N, C-alpha and C positions, 0 to 999 in steps of 0.2 A: 702429495696426498692432501695436505691441508688446503692447497690452492683449489683442487678439484672439489673438495667438500664445500669450501667457501663459495665457489661459483654455483654449485648446485643449490645451496641455500639462497643465494641472491636471486637466481632464476626462479626458484620456487616462490619466493616472496613477491617478485614482480608479477608472476602469473596469478597468484592469489589476489593481490591488490587489483589487478586488471579485471579479474572475474568479479570481484566485489563491486567495482565501478560499473561493469556491464550489467550486473544484476540490479543495481540501483537505477540505472537508466531504463531497464526493462520494467521495473515496478512503477517508475514515474510514467512511462508510456502506457502501462496497463491502467493506472489511475486516470490518466487523461482520456483513455478510450472508454472506460467503463463507469467512471464516477464523476468526472469533472462537468459533464453536461448539466447535472443537477446540483452537485455540491460545490462546483466552481474550482478553479485552479488552486485557490487558497483554502478551500474547505468550508467556506462560510455559507454556502448555499444561496448566495446572492446572484443567481442567474435567472433568466426568464423561466426556464423549466423548473428550477429549484423553488422559485417563488410560487409558481402555479401548483406544484405538488407538495409544498410545505417541507422541503428537504431540510434536514437538521444541519445546524452549524456544527461542524465537527470539532470546533474549538470550545463549544459551550460547556459549562460546568456539568450539565446533565450527561453529555456524551463522555466527557473526561472521566467521570466517576464510574462509567460502565467498564466491566472487566473485558479483557480480550475475548473471553469465551462468549460473553453476551454479544459483542460486536461480530464475532465469527458467526454465531447462530443467526443473527439478523441478516447478515450479508448472504449467508448460505440459503436460508429458508425464506427470507423476505419478512416484512412486517408493515402493516398498513399499506402505504403507497410505495414502499421500497420493494422493488422486485427481487425475487429469489435468483441467486446466481449459482445454484448448485449444478446446473447443467452447462454453465458458461465458464466457470472458474474452478480450478482444482483447489483442494484444501490448502495446499502450500501457497498458491497465489493469494488466497484470501488472507492467510496469515501474514504474508509479506505486505499486502495492502494495509492491514491493520497497523503494522509497524510504520509504514509510510505515513498514514493518517496521523498517528501519534506524534510524528516528527514534523508535521506541517507547521509552518510559522506564518 
């Protein structure tokens, strides 16, 4: 009985870790497909499109002090030259992208 319980826990942990890794890969791919053209792979906005549009450096103190709610609203509704993604991304995808951006180094 203990052996079965232990195997169940190990399999559950492996599946959970695997899914977390897959989600991280999905969010990275989503960032690459929706954000990187302007904000760059590193989030600094140092791309031809980013320079042309004045994309924000996602590491800047100005962006860092913004709340997740503010970033969510800007991503969803758009602001200035930032397009709205309400028809292209789900709320959960936007929230995951915000976590991803906060973790960019």
